[in-house]
N, C-alpha and C positions, 0 to 999 in steps of 0.2 A: 505494500498502498503506500512506503514509504515513498518507494523509487518512482513511482506510480507516479503519485502527487509531486517530485522534482520534474520529472517531464514537464507535467502538464505548464507548471509554476514555468519551465527553460523554454516550454514553447509557448508562454501568453507574454514571453518577457522579448520572446521575437519579435511576435504581431505586436508590441505595443513601440520596438524601436523600428517599424516600416508605417508607424501609423504617420502622419500630417501631424507638424505642429498645428498649426492652423486648417482649424474645423471646419466646415461646414454651417456652424453656428456663429454669427461674427456680430456678438451682442451689441454694439454701438452702434448696429447697422439697423437691428432688431430697434433698440433705445429710439433711434432718432427716426423711424417709421412711427412707432406712435406716441412722440412729441410730436410728429409734427400730422398726426390727425385727430388731432386736437380738437376739441367742437367742432366740427366738419360742416361744412355747410348742407340743408337736407337737398338740393339740388347734386349736388356733387354725389351723395350718395345713391338719391336713390335715380343717377345713374350706372352709380356701377350694379345698384341690384336690376336695372332692365338689360342688364349684361349678362350677367350672371344665368338668367332666364331664356341664356344662348347655352347650356351647360358648356359653355368652355373652360371657365373654372375662373379663381381670379387670380392675380399677384398678390406681392405681397404689402403693398403702399395700396392697395382696394381692400381686401383683408382690414388692415389699420383701422381705415377712414369708416367704416362696420362697424368693429369691437366699438370706437369709440361713440358711435350715435347713442341717443337716451333721446331725444325729439323723438314723440310715442308714433305717434305717423309712417316714419321712417320706420322704426319699430315695427308695425303691422305689414308694413309692408317686405321687412328683413324676414318677417314666421311667415306671411303667405310664396315668398320665394322660397322659401324654402321647402315649404310640405311641397310645394309646383315641380322642382328640381327632384326631389326623392321620387315620385312615384313616374314623373316623366322616365324615370334609370332600370329603377323597383316598383316601381307598381306602389301600389295599397299593400303588401302583405308584410310583415314582421318574420325574423329565422327566428327564430327560439337552440334556446341551448342548457348547458347547466356545466356548471365544473365542476374536478372531479381533481380533487385536494390528496395527497400519497402520502406528502412530509408535513410540518411544518417543525421542524431542527431546522437551522439556517446559519449559516457561521454568519452575517454578515451582519451590524449590527445597524441598521435604519431608524432614526427617532419616529419616526409617523408607523412603523408595523410592528403588528403586534408577533410576528414569529421574529423580533430583532435576536441573536445571543445574549444580547443582559437583560432581556427580560425574565423574571427569575419568576413572576404570577404562571404564565399559561403554562397550562398542563399540556407535553410535552409527547408527540407520536408518532409511526413510525409503521407505515404498513406492508404487513407482506405483502404480495403475489394473490394467498387467496383470498387474506381482505380485499384488495383492490376487486382484484372482482365481485367480489358478495359486495360489493359500492355498486359497480356497474349493474348486477342484475336483479341492485334496486331503480337503482335511474331507470332499466330498461322496461321495467312491472310500470311503470310509471309513460311512458308510451314516447322516455326523447334515445333520439336515432343523432346527436351531437353531445359531445361532449369536449369540453377543454378538462388536458393534460395540466396542473396546474403545484408544483412541489419549491419549498423552499435551494435556498442553496447550501443544501446536504450531498456529502461526500459519499456520502454507504449510500443510497437509498434517490441520490438525483444523480447520481453517475450517467452517462448514457448506457454503460450498457445495462444498467440495471433499472431503464427507463427505458431499452428498446428490446426490452423482455417483459415489461407491464403492457408496453402498446398491444404485442406481440398476441396477447393473453383475453385484456383490451376488445380487440377487433372477433379472438371468436368467441366470444362469453354469450352467450344464449338465452334469454327465460322466457318460455312462451314464446310470444309470434317476436318478442322484441329481438333489437340484435341497434350495434352502434352501426354505423355508416361513413361518421365523418367525425375523427379527433382533433383537436387539435391540440397546440403545445404551446404554456407558458414557462420556460422553465429560466433561467440563471444564462447567458450567452457562451457561445463553444467557440469553437476554435474553427477552422476550416474541413478539418476531417474530420471530425463529429459531424457539424453540420455540413456530410456527406454520409454519415452515420445514418443519420434522422432522418433524412432525404429518404434512404433505401426501404425506411419503415411505415411508409406510405402515412404519409401526413400530412394533414391537411394544410391550416395555415399557422407559421411561428410566429411565438408575438415577445413586442420584449418593452418592454414598455422606459423607458428613459427618467419615470417622474420628475424632473426638474430634469428644465436644457439649460437654466441659468445655475452657471457652473462657481460663484461664490455662493447659492443658496446650496446646490449638489456638496459641497465639503462638508459643509455644516448638519449636514443633515444624515452624510452617509460616515458614522464616525472611523469604521473599522473594519475590515472585508473585502472579498476582492473588487466588489460590487461599488467601491471608493473608488474602484479606477476609472475615474469620466470618457474618453476619448476608448478607453477598450469599451465599456459597455453601448458605447454614441457609433457606434464604426460595426458592431454586434447584426443590425441586416445585411449590411455588408457584405460582412462572412455569410449570411446564412443565403445572401443571392448570385454567391462566387460558387458557392458550392452547388449552387441548383436549385436553391425549394425559392420557389414557383412565386409561393402568396407567406405576405410578412405582415403582422399585424405591431403597429407603434402608436402612446401613447402617454401621457404625463396624467399626477398626479392632481387634479390643478387646487388650490388650496396650499403648498408648496409657495408658491409664489408670485410672482400680474401676474392675469388669469391672460391676458391681453399677451404679453411675452409669448403665453404659454403658447399661445393658442397658433399664432405664427408662426415659432417654430418649428409645434406640430410643420406650417403647411411648410417652410423651407427645407424641415425631409426628405419629408413626399415632394418634394421639387426634387433635386440628392439626388436619393433612389433613379427616381425617374431619368435624370440625367447621364447617373449611371448606366444601372438599367434595362429601361427604355416599360420601366412599371416602376410606376407606385407602389404605397401602401393596399393591400386586400382588405383591407384595415384598421379605423381611429378610435382605440377608447375612453373619453371623457372618464375616470372618478372620480367623483368629489371627496376630498379625508374625511372619512368618519374615524368616529372613535374607536381605541381598539384596545382591549386588555394589558399595561405594563409598557405604553406612549404614552406617554404624560404630550411627546405636543402635538398630538393628534384629538385631542381633545380643545385643544385652543390655535388651530390653525392660524398658520402665519398671517396665511392672505383668503382671510373666509371669504370662499364665495358668492355672492347671493342669488338665489330662484332665476334673477333677471337677467343678471351677467351670465349668468351656467348657459340658458335659454340661448344669448347671444351668445355666444361661443357653440355652439351646436349649429346650429342656422352658422352661420357665417362656417365656418369648416364643410356645414353638407353646398352650398356654395363656393366655395375655395374651390371643397375637392369632391368635384360634384360625380366622379366615378368610387369612391369607395365605400367599404359599410365602414355604420358608426355603431363602435355599443357602447351600448348603456348596461350596466348591473343592478340586479336591486342592493346595491349599497342608498339607490334611492328608494321613498317613497312609492308605493300604488299610485295615487295623485297625481304627483311631481312624474312618474314616467308616462302615465296618461298624455300627461301637456305636448312628453316634448316627441312619444310620438309622430307627432304632427307638426314637427320641425325638423326630421331630416332622419330621426333616429330607422336603422333597418335591422339589429341585429342585439336581443336581449335575451338573459338569463331570465327563471323558472325555474323558479323553488329552488334556490340553490344557499346551499352550507359549505363554506369558508374554514371549516377543520380536517383535515385526513378525518374521515368514519363517522364521520355527518349527519349521511342518510339513514345508516343502520343502530348508532351507538349517541347523535343528539349531538348537544351546543357541550357539555362537558368544561368548558372556563379553555376552547382550546381557536376559538379563529381567532384570524388575518384581523377582521375587523367586521364591526358592527355592518347589518343585514336588519331596513327598512323594509321592505318587502314579504316578509315571510307567506304570502299566498302560496295554494300549490300551483306545482303546472298546469292540473284540471282547468282552477280557478281559470290564472291567468288565463290561459286561452275564450273559457266562457267570457270575459271579460275584455279581451280583445276583436271574440267576434262581435260583441255586441258594440262595436265603438265601430266596426265593419274595415276591419284591419281581414287578414285573411295570413293564418295562422300556416309558417310552415317548416317543413325539418329538412326539408334540399338537399340533398348532397349531391343535386345529378354534373354539374359544371367540376366539379371534380373527379367524380367518377370519370369522366368524361372527357376528361383531360380539357373545357374549355377553361385554364387560370394561367397567370401571368401573363403575357407578351395576347392570350389571346381573347383571355377575360376582359383586357382591358379595351381592345380592339370594340368589342360591347357595346360593354358600360359607356366608354367618352359617349357616345354617340345617340345610347337609349336603348338599343337594340336588344341590350340581357334580358329586356322587360320581357319578352316571346317566349326566356325561356323562365323565365321566374313568376312568371303569374301562374301560369298551367303546374306545372312545378309545384309551388305549392297546395293549390288546393287541389292534387293529389294526395302529394302528403299531407294535409293539411283530415283528405281525406281517408284514407286509412287510415288516422289516426282517428275519426269517431268510428269506425268502425268494430277495429281493437281494444279502446279506451276510455271510447264516450261513453259519455251517461244521460239520460232522457233526456235535461236541459241542456248541456251540450249540442247533442244531434240536431235538435230542434233549430237551434243561433247558428250552426255547424249549415245547414241545408239552407239556408237561406244566403248564406254570405256568398256560399259554392254558389247558389244560382246568380248572385248579383256581378257575381267578376265571372260568369262567364260568355259576358255581354263585351269582358275583354280583351278574349282571346279570337285569334285569330281562327286558325282550324278550331273550331266550337266539334267538328262532326268529330273528331281526332281522340280529341278531349273528355267529350262523352263517350264514348268507346272504351276508353284503358274507366275509363271512370266502373261505368260498368266490369271489368274483368275484375276491378277492385272486391266489389258486395259479389261477384260470383269466388270470392276465393282469389287473385294470385294477389301477389304482390312487389313494394319494392321499383313497383313501372315509372319510368319518368324522359322529358326530354332530354 
């Protein structure tokens, strides 16, 4: 183990030595954009919003103007435009998933996180492979088809060899009619060689959050551990895409620094990946800091983001990076989530637990952070159905190779919707047949009937829906 760790450290040192001293995050430039955009004229903001409706995205300077907007009329137009752009590209559907935490041991000491190594109040747990499979079966019995594997930076059970075994077993685990069809991964950044090994395991999206792009804040928040290296983490997505991972997901923890700076930094990161690899991030996550046991800073975030500013962030990101999926977790309340669905959110977690073994053993003082939406998957589906959204468990793009460049070529002009909408209806119908109660089926029937009008090849879809009713499963475009 010591020899392997030494090799890992040597490899990391070699990687760092080749990283550019000047990163693609120019703090002075971002701050200048924020300062220049203060108190923007209404006409300027309105022109930018009109431009965004062309689905071409926004420049950082344009995004800065909208992030600074406070005029109620402008905000109303901004929110309306975000909804229009999201539905133009993805349709009125919401992709559902659940996180699966495998360990809350972590060598990093991050002031905002319940998993931090210095936290003596947390009940620590590492899941074995049989325990991971037991968690998967519980998720499958609820109807989940997509999960996000999450692990603290733990050399014992978050190393690549263990995770590859876990991924293989997750895909092989079955509970009744349930199966996991897409597994995304949120773990510590890897070397290119290890990313190549991860790629072979047939994961979906690799997620890695910078937490904060502001270097002085980053240094303050990360006391010790590998995560304290800002540049190594910042270029994690470069290594992942160099290794052939097509879909990556970026994000920050809003509340650690000024939300305007972080949102613009996310945009610069997206532009950098597109410049270097021809494809921007498949997803952007927008978590807000929430209280965590043993993490005092989480109780009083240094840059608390108000609900109104948070809505603005989501809307601006949707206009600035229109092709990306924007992910919202159960950190937010049900009420807040319902409001944000209309502002550009396209993927949500449901029925989540943020501790290892949480689906079978409950909380036990082992969570990474507090949750505000404790609804079950079934209840979330009922609620979003009542709002007119089509719940989606679609995994078709990943399994048919519509990823990376190919996905972007369809998403940017809004053509991906011709796959997203019918596939969401097919997976929703499958869910209702296998897991829905009487109320869910009644609501679902109305949703499917309503959305059928937006499907081009209605005859083909109706045929596939009938095949599902006849007992066939896993149908998609």
